[in-house]
DOPAKE-693272 format. One record per residue (C-alpha): residue number from 1; residue in one letter; x, y, z. Coordinates in pm, 1 decimal. Layout:
BEGIN
seq	type	X	Y	Z
NUM	A	X	Y	Z
...
END
This chain:
BEGIN
seq	type	X	Y	Z
1	X	9344.8	5917.4	9706.5
2	X	9328.0	6052.8	10013.2
3	X	9098.0	5819.0	10267.3
4	X	8835.5	6066.3	10256.9
5	X	8789.7	6087.4	9905.5
6	X	8776.8	5708.0	9940.0
7	X	8569.0	5678.0	10200.8
8	X	8342.2	5926.2	10039.5
9	X	8356.4	5732.7	9689.1
10	X	8257.3	5383.9	9845.5
11	X	7967.0	5535.0	10031.3
12	X	7799.5	5767.0	9795.4
13	X	7447.1	5682.6	9619.6
14	X	7498.8	5949.4	9325.7
15	X	7755.4	5889.7	9025.4
16	X	8025.6	6176.8	9060.8
17	X	8045.8	6389.6	8813.4
18	X	8219.3	6350.6	8473.8
19	X	8388.8	6704.0	8500.3
20	X	8729.5	6754.4	8714.6
21	X	8837.7	7129.8	8805.9
22	X	9182.0	7030.6	8794.5
23	X	9378.0	7353.6	8898.1
24	X	9264.5	7755.6	8868.1
25	X	9525.7	7961.9	8837.7
26	X	9655.1	8232.5	8979.1
27	X	9607.3	8109.6	9316.2
28	X	9907.8	8162.0	9561.0
29	X	10026.4	7842.1	9856.9
30	X	9655.6	7682.2	9782.9
31	X	9446.0	8004.1	9819.7
32	X	9612.0	8133.4	10155.9
33	X	9724.7	8437.7	9998.4
34	X	9591.4	8723.4	9788.0
35	X	9688.7	8760.7	9441.0
36	X	9798.7	9104.2	9372.5
37	X	9641.2	9296.2	9080.6
38	X	9547.1	9640.0	8982.6
39	X	9279.6	9896.7	8975.2
40	X	9288.9	9969.0	8604.1
41	X	9373.4	9620.8	8451.9
42	X	9113.2	9308.5	8363.6
43	X	9183.7	9065.9	8618.9
44	X	9174.1	8676.0	8427.3
45	X	9125.2	8344.8	8588.1
46	X	9205.0	8039.9	8413.3
47	X	9102.7	7694.9	8506.8
48	X	9153.9	7379.4	8384.6
49	X	8851.7	7180.1	8316.9
50	X	8882.2	6807.0	8245.7
51	X	8625.3	6535.6	8090.4
52	X	8679.9	6178.0	8001.3
53	X	8591.6	6093.0	7674.7
54	X	8492.8	6374.0	7415.6
55	X	8168.4	6509.4	7597.2
56	X	8226.1	6905.0	7659.2
57	X	8246.7	7136.0	7960.8
58	X	8159.4	7455.3	8091.2
59	X	8252.9	7681.7	8345.3
60	X	8187.4	8033.9	8523.4
61	X	8330.6	8218.7	8788.1
62	X	8118.5	8378.2	9044.7
63	X	8269.5	8727.1	9184.0
64	X	8230.4	8998.3	9424.3
65	X	8384.1	9254.0	9596.0
66	X	8450.5	9179.4	9974.3
67	X	8186.6	9433.3	10064.9
68	X	7937.5	9294.9	9891.8
69	X	7674.8	8995.1	9911.2
70	X	7574.4	9002.2	9530.7
71	X	7794.0	8770.9	9304.1
72	X	7845.9	8894.4	8946.9
73	X	7851.5	8549.6	8715.7
74	X	8137.6	8564.7	8407.1
75	X	8136.0	8270.9	8168.3
76	X	8455.5	8068.0	8091.1
77	X	8572.1	8042.5	7739.7
78	X	8826.0	7757.6	7612.2
79	X	9103.7	7864.0	7536.2
80	X	9426.2	7595.8	7425.5
81	X	9480.9	7271.0	7644.2
82	X	9201.3	7256.7	7884.2
83	X	9253.9	7567.8	7975.1
84	X	8946.9	7772.9	8021.2
85	X	8926.3	8166.4	8101.4
86	X	8752.7	8498.4	8231.8
87	X	8806.9	8808.6	8283.6
88	X	8649.4	9094.6	8488.0
89	X	8678.3	9448.9	8569.0
90	X	8749.6	9560.2	8961.8
91	X	8562.7	9869.8	8985.3
92	X	8709.7	9936.9	9332.7
93	X	9015.6	9908.5	9547.2
94	X	8973.7	9601.0	9768.6
95	X	8963.0	9218.2	9779.6
96	X	8751.4	9069.9	9509.0
97	X	8662.8	8674.2	9582.6
98	X	8626.2	8460.0	9293.4
99	X	8497.5	8070.7	9285.1
100	X	8522.4	7859.4	8989.1
101	X	8230.0	7607.1	8891.6
102	X	8192.9	7360.4	8610.8
103	X	7937.7	7117.8	8395.8
104	X	7941.8	6911.9	8139.9
105	X	7777.5	7040.1	7840.4
106	X	7526.9	6880.2	7731.7
107	X	7425.1	7044.6	7468.0
108	X	7726.3	7185.8	7313.6
109	X	7855.5	6832.8	7319.0
110	X	7532.7	6703.0	7134.9
111	X	7522.9	6998.2	6923.2
112	X	7888.4	6937.4	6762.4
113	X	7809.2	6536.8	6777.4
114	X	7443.5	6630.7	6566.0
115	X	7650.0	6844.2	6334.2
116	X	7947.7	6625.5	6237.4
117	X	7683.4	6317.9	6182.4
118	X	7518.2	6526.0	5928.6
119	X	7795.0	6706.3	5749.0
120	X	7871.3	6359.4	5677.6
121	X	7532.1	6263.1	5555.5
122	X	7453.8	6037.0	5859.2
123	X	7083.2	5945.6	5972.9
124	X	7023.9	6236.4	6254.4
125	X	6675.7	6125.7	6365.0
126	X	6707.2	5948.8	6713.3
127	X	7008.2	6206.2	6778.9
128	X	6759.0	6492.1	6707.9
129	X	6496.6	6318.1	6950.1
130	X	6792.0	6366.7	7210.2
131	X	6854.8	6692.9	7161.9
132	X	6468.6	6745.3	7245.2
133	X	6528.0	6568.7	7588.0
134	X	6834.0	6748.8	7652.1
135	X	6629.9	7072.5	7598.7
136	X	6357.0	7021.3	7804.3
137	X	6560.9	6904.3	8105.1
138	X	6702.4	7270.6	8036.5
139	X	6388.3	7434.5	8122.4
140	X	6440.7	7361.3	8482.4
141	X	6732.0	7607.3	8551.6
142	X	6612.7	7795.8	8278.9
143	X	6460.7	8123.5	8492.6
144	X	6394.3	8414.4	8260.4
145	X	6069.8	8402.2	8055.4
146	X	6207.7	8514.4	7759.6
147	X	6466.2	8211.0	7746.4
148	X	6208.7	7961.1	7832.5
149	X	6000.1	8068.3	7514.8
150	X	6271.4	8057.6	7302.8
151	X	6390.5	7693.1	7390.6
152	X	6038.4	7542.5	7363.0
153	X	6022.8	7709.6	7056.6
154	X	6297.5	7541.8	6906.3
155	X	6211.8	7217.7	7089.9
156	X	5860.4	7247.5	6883.5
157	X	6088.8	7339.3	6562.0
158	X	6316.3	7039.0	6610.6
159	X	5979.9	6765.8	6706.0
160	X	5816.8	6912.6	6334.4
161	X	6153.3	6752.9	6172.7
162	X	6120.6	6438.5	6371.9
163	X	5783.1	6379.7	6285.3
164	X	5788.2	6461.8	5886.7
165	X	6037.8	6162.1	5925.5
166	X	6324.8	6388.0	5705.8
167	X	6656.9	6517.8	5819.7
168	X	6713.2	6932.6	5811.2
169	X	6986.9	6982.7	5569.9
170	X	7304.8	7119.5	5697.0
171	X	7205.6	7513.7	5661.4
172	X	6914.8	7439.3	5849.4
173	X	7020.4	7234.1	6137.3
174	X	7281.4	7527.4	6164.5
175	X	7058.3	7783.2	6166.8
176	X	6822.2	7584.0	6449.0
177	X	7144.6	7530.3	6656.8
178	X	7339.9	7851.5	6628.2
179	X	7132.8	8117.8	6728.1
180	X	7358.7	8308.5	6964.4
181	X	7048.5	8384.8	7216.1
182	X	6996.0	7991.4	7264.8
183	X	7380.2	7926.5	7314.7
184	X	7379.2	8173.5	7545.4
185	X	7095.7	8048.8	7761.6
186	X	7195.9	7761.5	7761.1
187	X	7539.1	7785.9	7850.5
188	X	7478.3	7979.6	8145.1
189	X	7266.4	7712.1	8277.9
190	X	7413.1	7531.3	8527.2
191	X	7141.2	7322.2	8692.5
192	X	7282.3	6997.7	8596.4
193	X	7352.1	6706.8	8825.3
194	X	7716.9	6713.6	8695.9
195	X	7783.3	7040.2	8856.6
196	X	8091.7	7078.5	9027.6
197	X	8272.3	7356.8	9274.3
198	X	8631.6	7424.3	9334.4
199	X	8685.3	7370.6	9654.3
200	X	8925.5	7685.7	9689.1
201	X	8857.8	8033.0	9654.1
202	X	9051.9	8291.3	9424.4
203	X	9132.6	8585.3	9657.6
204	X	9244.5	8933.2	9457.6
205	X	9392.2	9229.8	9642.6
206	X	9283.4	9518.5	9435.6
207	X	9583.0	9825.4	9447.2
208	X	9588.3	10136.9	9343.3
209	X	9760.7	10238.9	9029.2
210	X	10044.8	10408.3	9235.4
211	X	10140.7	10057.8	9376.2
212	X	10180.0	9939.7	8979.5
213	X	10359.5	10219.7	8854.8
214	X	10566.3	10445.4	9058.2
215	X	10897.3	10681.2	9067.7
216	X	11005.5	10754.0	9384.5
217	X	11296.0	11037.0	9482.3
218	X	11403.4	11015.9	9811.0
219	X	11580.9	11309.3	9998.7
220	X	11626.4	11455.4	10308.7
221	X	11385.9	11716.1	10435.1
222	X	11645.4	11851.6	10666.0
223	X	11930.3	11908.3	10402.4
224	X	11739.7	12113.4	10111.3
225	X	11924.8	12431.5	10225.2
226	X	12196.8	12573.2	9965.1
227	X	12511.7	12802.0	10108.5
228	X	12574.7	12809.7	10487.4
229	X	12471.3	12498.4	10613.5
230	X	12144.5	12501.6	10833.6
231	X	11872.5	12241.0	10893.0
232	X	11611.0	12268.4	10668.0
233	X	11261.1	12268.2	10708.3
234	X	10929.2	12207.0	10585.8
235	X	10854.6	12493.4	10430.1
236	X	11210.4	12464.9	10273.6
237	X	11117.4	12091.8	10163.2
238	X	10812.2	12239.0	9961.1
239	X	11055.0	12451.1	9749.5
240	X	11220.2	12106.7	9675.9
241	X	10936.7	12010.7	9529.1
242	X	10896.8	12161.0	9205.2
243	X	11282.9	12009.1	9174.6
244	X	11168.1	11676.7	9183.9
245	X	10814.0	11715.6	8998.1
246	X	11040.4	11837.8	8679.5
247	X	11271.4	11525.4	8701.6
248	X	10927.6	11351.9	8639.3
249	X	10886.6	11167.1	8987.9
250	X	10588.5	11114.3	9122.6
251	X	10631.9	10980.0	9507.7
252	X	10860.7	11225.5	9709.2
253	X	11000.6	10984.6	10059.2
254	X	11153.3	11167.9	10343.7
255	X	11353.9	10937.2	10583.9
256	X	11200.8	10927.6	10948.4
257	X	11071.8	11307.1	11080.1
258	X	11050.2	11235.5	11433.9
259	X	11216.2	11362.8	11738.7
260	X	11601.8	11209.6	11728.5
261	X	11683.4	11078.6	12037.8
262	X	12042.4	11251.0	12290.3
263	X	12144.5	10944.4	12438.2
264	X	12430.0	10748.7	12255.1
265	X	12380.5	11008.4	11933.0
266	X	12552.1	10920.6	11675.8
267	X	12786.0	11186.2	11519.5
268	X	12935.5	11243.5	11124.7
269	X	12999.6	10943.2	10974.4
270	X	12870.0	10688.4	11234.8
271	X	13068.5	10827.3	11501.4
272	X	13026.7	10656.0	11828.6
273	X	13058.7	11006.3	11987.0
274	X	12838.1	11344.3	11872.4
275	X	12981.1	11646.6	11892.9
276	X	12796.0	11952.7	11989.6
277	X	12537.7	12040.7	11683.2
278	X	12571.8	11669.6	11556.5
279	X	12202.0	11630.7	11435.2
280	X	12189.4	11227.8	11502.6
281	X	12037.8	10947.2	11250.3
282	X	11633.2	10988.3	11222.2
283	X	11614.9	10613.0	11218.0
284	X	11741.1	10643.7	11647.1
285	X	11329.2	10798.0	11717.3
286	X	11176.8	10956.5	12007.2
287	X	11315.0	11206.9	12253.6
288	X	11154.9	11424.4	12565.3
289	X	10893.8	11610.1	12314.5
290	X	10792.1	11281.4	12168.3
291	X	10799.1	10958.5	11949.4
292	X	10650.8	10835.4	11660.3
293	X	10326.8	11040.1	11692.1
294	X	10543.3	11350.8	11699.1
295	X	10748.5	11548.9	11445.4
296	X	11106.4	11699.5	11483.4
297	X	11051.3	12070.7	11606.8
298	X	11358.6	12202.9	11356.6
299	X	11152.4	12023.9	11062.9
300	X	10841.3	12256.9	11175.5
301	X	10489.4	12149.1	11266.7
302	X	10231.9	11913.1	11192.4
303	X	10043.0	12147.9	11031.4
304	X	10357.1	12252.5	10833.3
305	X	10408.2	11862.0	10754.4
306	X	10007.7	11842.4	10618.7
307	X	10099.3	12168.1	10425.9
308	X	10315.2	12000.4	10289.4
309	X	10135.8	11689.9	10184.5
310	X	9866.5	11944.5	10034.2
311	X	10142.1	12110.5	9787.7
312	X	10257.1	11777.3	9689.0
313	X	9952.3	11653.0	9613.8
314	X	9844.1	11944.4	9428.5
315	X	10170.5	11891.7	9147.5
316	X	10043.8	11523.5	9162.9
317	X	10292.6	11412.6	9418.7
318	X	10278.1	11142.2	9695.8
319	X	10435.0	11178.8	10003.3
320	X	10618.1	10857.5	10131.4
321	X	10684.9	10852.6	10530.2
322	X	10946.5	10622.1	10642.7
323	X	10786.9	10415.6	10946.6
324	X	11080.8	10252.3	11166.2
325	X	10953.3	10095.2	11447.8
326	X	11240.2	10108.6	11712.9
327	X	11361.0	10324.0	11944.8
328	X	11588.5	10568.4	12091.2
329	X	11659.1	10509.6	12505.7
330	X	11467.4	10853.8	12499.9
331	X	11202.6	10746.6	12364.1
332	X	10839.9	10792.6	12602.3
333	X	10759.8	10442.5	12523.9
334	X	11073.2	10315.9	12738.3
335	X	10939.2	10501.2	13057.3
336	X	10541.5	10413.6	12979.8
337	X	10539.6	10092.1	12850.0
338	X	10880.8	9922.4	12998.2
339	X	10734.2	9578.0	12911.8
340	X	10746.6	9626.5	12544.0
341	X	11135.1	9605.9	12538.0
342	X	11355.4	9283.8	12630.2
343	X	11519.6	9344.7	12980.1
344	X	11885.3	9200.2	13059.4
345	X	11997.1	9019.4	13333.6
346	X	12157.0	9338.3	13497.1
347	X	11808.8	9521.1	13443.3
348	X	11912.3	9722.4	13132.2
349	X	11729.5	9729.9	12852.7
350	X	11822.0	9523.7	12590.5
351	X	12002.7	9772.4	12268.3
352	X	11992.0	9679.1	11882.4
353	X	12276.2	9395.9	11801.5
354	X	12433.7	9279.8	11483.8
355	X	12714.6	9080.6	11611.8
356	X	12964.6	9215.8	11654.9
357	X	12768.8	9532.3	11579.5
358	X	12613.8	9738.0	11865.5
359	X	12383.1	10005.1	11832.5
360	X	12322.0	10146.3	12146.1
361	X	12122.2	10426.0	12009.8
362	X	11870.1	10170.0	11910.0
363	X	11602.8	9994.4	12142.8
364	X	11406.3	9723.1	11920.3
365	X	11027.1	9630.5	12056.8
366	X	10989.4	9306.4	12196.1
367	X	10694.7	9105.8	11994.2
368	X	10743.5	8852.1	12228.3
369	X	10622.6	9037.4	12535.1
370	X	10310.3	8938.3	12705.5
371	X	10168.0	9230.9	12657.3
372	X	10169.4	9195.4	12252.8
373	X	9835.9	9282.0	12202.6
374	X	9844.7	9607.4	12359.7
375	X	10176.8	9672.6	12130.8
376	X	10002.8	9565.0	11831.6
377	X	9749.1	9828.2	11896.7
378	X	9941.1	10096.7	11982.7
379	X	10186.9	10073.1	11657.6
380	X	9860.9	10033.7	11441.7
381	X	9797.2	10350.4	11571.0
382	X	10093.6	10483.4	11441.5
383	X	9993.7	10426.1	11075.6
384	X	9623.9	10523.3	11154.6
385	X	9776.5	10866.4	11309.2
386	X	9981.7	10963.2	10996.4
387	X	9696.6	10847.7	10779.9
388	X	9440.2	11109.1	10938.0
389	X	9739.9	11327.6	10869.2
390	X	9694.1	11280.1	10504.4
391	X	9966.4	11021.6	10437.9
392	X	9889.1	10749.9	10211.1
393	X	10243.3	10596.7	10098.4
394	X	10458.1	10441.4	10378.1
395	X	10814.9	10290.7	10327.1
396	X	10839.1	10046.9	10641.8
397	X	11196.8	10013.5	10787.7
398	X	11330.1	9644.6	10803.2
399	X	10988.6	9461.1	10861.2
400	X	11143.9	9127.7	10860.8
401	X	11268.3	9231.3	11207.1
402	X	10886.6	9144.8	11298.8
403	X	10664.4	8891.2	11345.0
404	X	10483.0	8789.4	10984.3
405	X	10170.8	8739.0	11160.9
406	X	10188.2	9145.9	11308.2
407	X	10214.7	9247.6	10970.1
408	X	9965.6	9018.7	10782.3
409	X	9673.2	9220.8	11114.4
410	X	9811.7	9523.6	11034.6
411	X	9781.2	9603.3	10673.6
412	X	9460.8	9377.5	10677.9
413	X	9311.7	9595.7	10952.4
414	X	9495.1	9955.6	10780.6
415	X	9329.7	9824.6	10423.6
416	X	8962.3	9786.7	10571.2
417	X	8924.3	10163.5	10580.2
418	X	9163.9	10283.4	10367.2
419	X	9226.3	9996.4	10086.6
420	X	9421.9	10312.1	9888.5
421	X	9766.8	10288.2	10148.0
422	X	10043.5	10159.9	10008.1
423	X	10337.1	9984.0	10215.1
424	X	10698.0	9931.1	10093.2
425	X	10904.5	9673.0	10252.1
426	X	11253.6	9773.9	10310.4
427	X	11378.3	9406.8	10381.6
428	X	11738.5	9315.4	10238.4
429	X	11729.1	8975.2	10388.4
430	X	11684.6	8666.5	10239.7
431	X	11465.3	8536.2	9939.1
432	X	11183.3	8336.1	10131.5
433	X	11139.4	8642.5	10380.7
434	X	11097.0	8906.9	10135.3
435	X	10880.9	8643.4	9943.4
436	X	10651.7	8576.3	10278.0
437	X	10650.1	8995.7	10358.2
438	X	10539.8	9050.3	9997.7
439	X	10223.5	8746.5	10056.5
440	X	10163.5	8926.0	10385.5
441	X	10053.0	9234.0	10195.3
442	X	10338.0	9492.1	10143.2
443	X	10248.4	9629.6	9799.9
444	X	10607.5	9663.4	9701.7
445	X	10938.4	9517.7	9810.9
446	X	11315.9	9641.4	9807.3
447	X	11490.0	9390.3	9580.5
448	X	11850.3	9277.4	9518.3
449	X	11883.4	9516.8	9205.0
450	X	12141.2	9662.6	9346.6
451	X	12384.7	9404.1	9350.1
452	X	12270.7	9224.2	9032.0
453	X	12474.0	9377.6	8743.9
454	X	12620.1	9163.1	8530.4
455	X	12420.3	9011.1	8194.3
456	X	12327.1	8659.7	8353.7
457	X	12261.2	8829.0	8695.9
458	X	11991.2	9065.0	8580.6
459	X	11820.0	8762.8	8349.8
460	X	11802.8	8512.2	8630.7
461	X	11660.2	8789.5	8886.7
462	X	11441.5	8955.8	8622.6
463	X	11304.5	8607.4	8512.0
464	X	11241.4	8476.2	8857.0
465	X	11066.2	8817.4	8926.9
466	X	10862.9	8840.3	8614.7
467	X	10767.2	8437.0	8509.7
468	X	10776.1	8248.8	8793.3
469	X	10464.5	8267.7	9071.3
470	X	10644.5	8604.0	9202.6
471	X	10484.4	8790.7	8926.1
472	X	10094.7	8725.3	9128.6
473	X	10208.2	8860.7	9468.1
474	X	10566.6	9034.9	9471.3
475	X	10585.5	9406.9	9363.5
476	X	10920.4	9479.4	9315.8
477	X	11066.2	9840.9	9387.0
478	X	11440.2	9887.9	9209.7
479	X	11663.1	10147.2	9338.5
480	X	12049.5	10208.5	9226.3
481	X	12133.0	10353.8	9536.4
482	X	12012.2	10455.9	9870.5
483	X	12149.2	10610.0	10193.8
484	X	12251.7	10309.6	10312.0
485	X	12401.0	10169.5	10011.6
486	X	12629.7	10295.6	9740.6
487	X	12701.6	9964.5	9543.1
488	X	13065.6	9914.0	9443.9
489	X	12957.5	9959.4	9057.3
490	X	12893.4	10366.3	9211.1
491	X	13210.4	10465.1	9329.1
492	X	13332.6	10654.4	9045.4
493	X	13249.7	10982.2	8927.2
494	X	13139.4	10795.9	8612.9
495	X	12799.4	10889.8	8433.2
496	X	12801.8	10598.6	8198.2
497	X	12754.1	10382.8	8499.1
498	X	12499.4	10610.3	8668.1
499	X	12274.1	10647.8	8282.7
500	X	12308.5	10254.1	8263.6
501	X	12161.2	10168.2	8639.5
502	X	11912.3	10461.3	8576.4
503	X	11783.2	10303.0	8308.4
504	X	11808.3	9933.8	8408.4
505	X	11590.2	10021.2	8705.9
506	X	11375.0	10304.7	8553.0
507	X	11283.5	10017.8	8224.1
508	X	11324.4	9686.8	8371.5
509	X	11054.6	9760.2	8620.4
510	X	10769.8	9965.2	8648.6
511	X	10856.4	10085.4	8998.8
512	X	11191.6	10225.1	9073.7
513	X	11349.2	10461.3	9286.7
514	X	11693.6	10656.2	9352.8
515	X	11823.1	10826.4	9656.0
516	X	11935.2	11192.8	9578.5
517	X	12058.6	11485.5	9475.2
518	X	12341.3	11200.9	9594.8
519	X	12240.0	11010.2	9253.0
520	X	12219.6	11277.8	9008.9
521	X	12540.3	11451.5	9141.5
522	X	12751.3	11118.1	9166.8
523	X	12804.8	11118.2	9518.8
524	X	13050.8	10868.7	9473.2
525	X	13284.7	10820.0	9775.1
526	X	13268.1	10554.2	9997.2
527	X	13302.6	10584.2	10392.2
528	X	13618.2	10353.2	10397.9
529	X	13726.6	10063.7	10094.4
530	X	13517.1	9800.2	10054.4
531	X	13223.7	9973.9	10224.7
532	X	12889.1	10022.4	10080.4
533	X	12849.0	10348.7	10305.8
534	X	12843.7	10699.6	10167.6
535	X	13155.4	10929.1	10280.4
536	X	12972.5	11219.8	10507.6
537	X	12631.8	11061.1	10452.8
538	X	12336.9	11216.1	10536.8
539	X	12228.7	10952.0	10738.4
540	X	12425.8	11136.9	11018.7
541	X	12511.8	11499.0	10941.9
542	X	12315.0	11802.7	10729.5
543	X	12436.1	11833.8	10359.8
544	X	12457.6	12092.0	10120.0
545	X	12361.5	12010.5	9739.4
546	X	12464.3	12231.4	9405.1
547	X	12167.1	12101.1	9212.2
548	X	12287.3	12353.5	8950.8
549	X	12598.1	12155.7	8883.1
550	X	12710.8	12116.0	8515.8
551	X	12799.0	11763.9	8560.8
552	X	12415.6	11692.0	8706.6
553	X	12280.7	11398.2	8528.1
554	X	11908.6	11563.3	8614.8
555	X	11846.8	11618.9	8242.4
556	X	11922.2	11269.1	8187.3
557	X	11666.2	11161.9	8420.8
558	X	11422.5	11395.3	8328.5
559	X	11452.8	11185.6	7945.8
560	X	11393.1	10910.9	8131.7
561	X	11105.4	10954.7	8326.8
562	X	10925.3	11157.5	8066.5
563	X	10971.2	10870.6	7867.1
564	X	10812.5	10587.6	8126.1
565	X	10513.3	10866.5	8208.3
566	X	10460.7	10862.0	7800.1
567	X	10463.9	10493.2	7721.4
568	X	10221.3	10258.8	7910.8
569	X	10443.9	9954.7	7836.9
570	X	10668.1	10065.3	8044.2
571	X	10398.5	10109.7	8345.9
572	X	10371.4	9749.7	8393.1
573	X	10588.2	9419.1	8410.8
574	X	10314.4	9158.8	8267.0
575	X	10443.1	9167.3	7928.3
576	X	10827.4	9161.8	7974.3
577	X	11071.8	8967.9	7750.8
578	X	11455.4	8953.7	7698.1
579	X	11579.4	8946.3	7355.0
580	X	11907.1	8813.6	7248.9
581	X	12201.6	8985.8	7180.1
582	X	12535.3	8806.8	7103.2
583	X	12764.1	9027.9	7340.8
584	X	12730.4	8936.3	7700.7
585	X	12837.0	9346.7	7743.3
586	X	12473.1	9429.1	7617.1
587	X	12131.1	9301.4	7753.0
588	X	11772.9	9331.4	7575.4
589	X	11429.3	9323.9	7640.1
590	X	11111.0	9445.2	7580.2
591	X	10756.5	9548.4	7690.9
592	X	10414.4	9567.6	7543.9
593	X	10140.0	9762.0	7594.4
594	X	9843.5	9665.9	7297.5
595	X	10027.9	9781.2	6965.4
596	X	10313.7	9963.8	7154.9
597	X	10644.2	9838.4	7175.2
598	X	10955.5	9963.5	7397.9
599	X	11263.8	9794.4	7337.1
600	X	11561.1	9898.1	7559.1
601	X	11939.6	9779.3	7500.9
602	X	12200.9	9873.1	7729.1
603	X	12556.4	9846.9	7763.7
604	X	12695.3	9706.5	8081.4
605	X	13050.8	9846.6	8038.8
606	X	13075.3	10187.8	8123.9
607	X	13457.5	10205.0	8004.5
608	X	13426.8	10078.2	7641.4
609	X	13222.2	10033.1	7311.7
610	X	13021.3	9765.4	7263.2
611	X	12839.1	9647.0	6975.5
612	X	12611.1	9323.5	6850.5
613	X	12323.3	9143.7	6656.6
614	X	11973.2	9170.2	6828.3
615	X	11707.9	8923.4	6780.1
616	X	11369.1	9022.4	6776.1
617	X	11052.2	8813.6	6749.9
618	X	10898.2	8975.4	6434.2
619	X	10661.5	8641.7	6431.9
620	X	10517.5	8715.4	6734.6
621	X	10493.1	9081.4	6642.1
622	X	10314.8	9027.4	6346.0
623	X	10619.5	9171.5	6145.6
624	X	10669.4	9055.0	5803.2
625	X	11021.6	8859.0	5734.4
626	X	11131.3	9153.5	5481.3
627	X	10922.5	9415.1	5592.1
628	X	11050.1	9726.0	5690.7
629	X	11072.9	9889.5	6060.7
630	X	11125.0	10175.7	6222.1
631	X	11300.1	10207.0	6573.4
632	X	11301.2	10566.2	6733.2
633	X	11552.2	10592.8	6992.5
634	X	11353.3	10777.0	7228.5
635	X	11648.2	10913.2	7459.6
636	X	11811.7	11056.3	7115.1
637	X	11535.1	11151.1	6916.6
638	X	11727.9	10947.4	6628.8
639	X	11520.3	10728.4	6397.2
640	X	11675.8	10365.6	6258.9
641	X	11491.0	10200.7	5941.5
642	X	11572.0	9830.4	6051.5
643	X	11462.0	9501.4	5802.5
644	X	11441.7	9137.6	5929.3
645	X	11479.7	8940.5	6277.9
646	X	11874.2	9050.5	6327.0
647	X	11989.3	9396.9	6356.9
648	X	12303.8	9533.3	6449.6
649	X	12355.9	9781.7	6771.3
650	X	12622.2	9962.9	6876.9
651	X	12647.7	10159.8	7261.2
652	X	12932.5	10371.0	7362.5
653	X	13008.9	10510.4	7748.3
654	X	12876.5	10841.2	7618.6
655	X	12531.3	10722.0	7501.9
656	X	12475.7	10384.7	7715.1
657	X	12168.3	10285.9	7637.8
658	X	11871.2	10292.1	7354.3
659	X	11533.6	10320.5	7452.4
660	X	11320.7	10175.9	7075.2
661	X	11011.4	10255.9	6989.5
662	X	10900.5	10022.3	6777.3
663	X	10697.0	10218.6	6451.3
664	X	10597.7	9996.7	6127.3
665	X	10531.2	10284.4	5935.6
666	X	10874.6	10312.1	5771.5
667	X	10982.4	10559.2	5506.8
668	X	11270.7	10376.8	5348.9
669	X	11329.7	10077.3	5178.3
670	X	11629.9	9961.5	5336.5
671	X	11736.9	9855.1	5662.3
672	X	12022.5	10106.1	5797.1
673	X	12297.3	10077.4	6135.7
674	X	12211.0	10160.2	6498.4
END
C-alpha cells in the first residue's frame, strides 16, 4: 500500500467501498495513450469488478466524444471470472473518452439470496423486510417518475405479503422481483455510498475504415510512360489509375513529388556522380523553384495533382503522399532558415550520415535548434498545405529520426480539424521505437514482415502483433517489397515465391502493399550480390515497364485482392489464429467475421511440393465431430469436402496457396483430399 492510501484510510471517517475496480481493458500504458479502434466496429470495454464475500457488484461506463460534454451511460454485463463488459458504437471519427464506475448491487444480491432461501423452503419474512428497505433507499436516486411509481408499487406488494404473515410461493416471488423494467431501473441507479470510480479514463481514437483495411500500390509517376523513356507526368499517372484499380488496390502511393536538388545529385544506381539528364532521387527534396510545398515541374502543376486526386477518388482510390522531412542543399529553407540546420565547426551544414555512409545530397533538420517552435509550425503547415489540396493519406519517411513529442504534437494538431487523415510510419528500426511511434498517433506502420520468412518467424511475429497489447495500438502494414528493399527471397524469377509472399501479406494482415510494377513483373536483380537494393533502381532513374508481359503476376494479384475485397473476415485482424499442420514448410491460419471463416494455407517451399495434416478447431466453430463441411478454394474455385478435425492438404510450386472459405452445407457424405 502506498503512503497516500495508508494516510487516507487512517484518517477517513467513512467506511471504504466494498467494491474494487481492479483493472480496465483495453488501456495503453495506464491510459497515457489512446486505444486504436475503427468507425465501423463496436468498441468493447472490460472491467474487473471485485467484491469480498458473495455480494454482487454492478458497473457502467460513461462515454462521450471529445467534441461533446454530454455522456452516454452503458451498463456493464457480467461475463466470466469477475470480468464485466459493455460496448458502444462510435458515430464519428476522433477521440471518445470513457470512464468506469461501480457499486454494490444491493437489490441484485438480495434478490438472489431471497430466491435461494424460498426455493429451499426457508422462511423469508425478515428477508422481505430487508428488501423493502433496499427498495425504499433506491428511490433517493431514481429520477424517472414512472420508475418511482413501479418501485413504490412493488414495495406495497411485498408489504402485503409481510402483513399477511405468509411467504409468497416461488412463482409469485419470481414475478415480483424479475420484472425487466424493475431490474433495469435498479441496475441503473448508482446513488449509493458504495460507489467507486476508476482513477483513469480510457481514450479511444476512432479511425477511418481505410486505416483498418487498405491495399496499397506504390509506383513512381515519373516512370509510367511506355516505349521510349521520358519523364512521366500526373496526366500520365491518371492513365495508370485504371490499371491499379483493376488490380484491386484502394490506395495509390507516390514517392515525393517535390522539386529535386541538383547539388550532389545522385546518379543511376546511387552513383555519387550524376550524368547529364540524370533525374536524381525524389527524397533529395528542394531546389531553386521550391521545397516541400512545391511540385516538380516535370510532373505537372498543383492543379494537375488536384485533378489526379479527384480522378482517383472517383474510382474509390486514395492518393497517398510521401512526406520526408529532409532537404537537399538547394532547398529554399537552407537559405531562409539556416538556424534550422546543424552547423559543423568549419561553418558548413551537417549533411546526413549513417557511418560510414555519407549522404551529401541530404540535410537533416536540427530539432534541437533554439528556433524549434518555428520549425515545428512550418512542418505542420506542410501537412496542412497538402491536406487543403485534397490529400488524406500520408506515408511519413523515417519518422524515427525525428523527436517523438514532435509527432505526438503534429498528429494531434492535424486530427483536431481532420480526423480522417491517415499516417503510415516508414520506420524500419528497433521494435520499441516503432511501437512508441504507433502510440504517438501513427495509424499504420511498416513492419519486419519482409524479413520474416520461416514458419517459426511468421508465427512468433503474428502472435506478437495480434495477441499482445500491440493489437490495441499498432496498425501493421505488410509489404513484400519496397523501392528500398528487395529481399533475398525475391532475388530470383520464381513465381511461386512471389505468389506465396503476396498471399501471406494479403491474408495475414488487413493492411498490405506492394511496390509495382517491380513486384508483379518480378524485377528480381539486386544492385550487387548480398544487397537488398534493386539494380537500376527507380529511386535514381526513369524506368519503363511492360505491363502486358505474359509472365506478369497481375492476374494472380487480381484474384487475391478480389478475395480480400469480398470477404470481411480478411478485412480485420482481431479474429486471427494459427492452426497446426505437421509440416514446417506449410503454415495455416484463419480469420472469422460472424459466421464467415477464411482459412489460408501457404507453402513456404517455393521449389517443391509439400503436404501435411491440417487440424481445425471444430468444437469452437460448432461443427460436429463427424459432420461434413465444404472447403471452397477461392483461388481455384475447387471445393473439397472434409470430415473430422484433421484433413490432408498438399501444395505445389504452381499452386503455392489455398484460401479456403468454410461452408457447412456439404453435398457429399465423405471427405475428399485437398
